[in-house]
C-alpha positions as CSV (number, residue, x, y, z in Angstrom):
1,M,73.1,71.4,73.6
2,Q,74.7,74.0,75.4
3,S,78.1,73.9,77.0
4,V,78.1,72.4,80.4
5,A,81.4,72.5,83.0
6,V,82.6,69.4,83.9
7,A,84.3,68.2,87.2
8,P,87.8,69.5,87.4
9,N,88.6,66.9,90.2
10,L,87.8,64.0,87.4
11,I,90.0,66.1,84.7
12,D,92.6,66.0,87.0
13,R,92.2,62.2,87.8
14,V,91.9,61.2,83.8
15,E,95.2,63.6,83.7
16,Q,97.1,61.5,86.5
17,T,95.8,58.1,85.6
18,A,96.9,58.7,81.9
19,L,100.4,59.9,82.8
20,G,100.6,56.7,85.2
21,L,100.5,54.6,82.5
22,G,102.7,56.4,80.7
23,L,100.6,58.0,78.1
24,S,100.6,61.6,77.1
25,V,97.8,64.2,77.7
26,K,96.8,67.2,76.2
27,R,93.5,69.0,77.8
28,I,91.3,70.1,75.1
29,P,87.6,72.1,75.4
30,S,84.7,70.3,73.8
31,G,81.5,72.2,72.5
32,A,80.3,69.1,70.9
33,G,76.9,67.7,72.6
34,H,78.3,64.4,74.2
35,D,76.6,62.6,76.8
36,A,78.7,64.1,79.2
37,G,76.3,67.3,78.7
38,L,73.3,65.2,79.8
39,I,75.2,63.6,82.7
40,A,76.6,67.2,84.5
41,A,73.0,68.2,85.2
42,M,72.9,64.6,87.5
43,A,76.6,63.5,88.4
44,P,80.2,64.7,87.9
45,S,81.2,64.3,84.6
46,T,84.3,63.9,82.3
47,M,85.4,63.1,79.1
48,I,88.5,60.7,78.1
49,F,89.4,61.8,74.4
50,V,91.8,59.3,72.2
51,P,93.5,60.5,69.1
52,S,92.2,60.0,66.0
53,V,94.6,59.9,62.8
54,S,95.0,62.9,61.0
55,G,93.1,64.7,63.6
56,I,89.9,63.8,61.8
57,S,86.8,63.6,64.4
58,H,83.1,63.2,63.9
59,N,83.4,61.8,60.1
60,V,82.9,58.8,58.2
61,D,86.6,59.0,57.7
62,E,87.5,59.5,61.4
63,Y,89.9,56.4,62.6
64,T,91.4,55.7,65.9
65,T,94.0,52.9,66.0
66,P,93.3,50.1,68.4
67,E,96.2,50.5,70.3
68,D,94.8,54.4,71.3
69,L,91.4,52.7,72.0
70,E,93.1,50.3,74.4
71,N,95.1,53.2,76.1
72,G,91.8,54.9,76.3
73,A,89.9,52.0,78.0
74,N,92.7,51.2,80.4
75,V,92.6,54.9,82.0
76,L,88.8,54.5,82.3
77,L,89.2,51.3,83.9
78,R,91.7,52.5,86.3
79,M,89.5,55.6,87.3
80,L,86.5,53.7,87.8
81,L,88.4,51.1,90.0
82,Q,90.0,53.8,91.9
83,L,86.8,55.7,92.7
84,A,85.1,52.3,93.6
85,M,87.9,52.3,96.5
């Protein structure tokens, strides 16, 4: 799958939502073949990344703490609620 552009306004919204929850943010490029690559052809999309311990990702040793998973889910929930208004 080729890389696709995600929606800049949604990237901004992810960042603003995370900051509003007191979380740190870092914009990172991703060349991985995520579902967003398929969705972007039909609708605006973006991705919310959460930290993996020791930076290990896409590997059997990948681990993300329950707290970081909850934080990512809360960013998604708040964004969905905002977009629904």
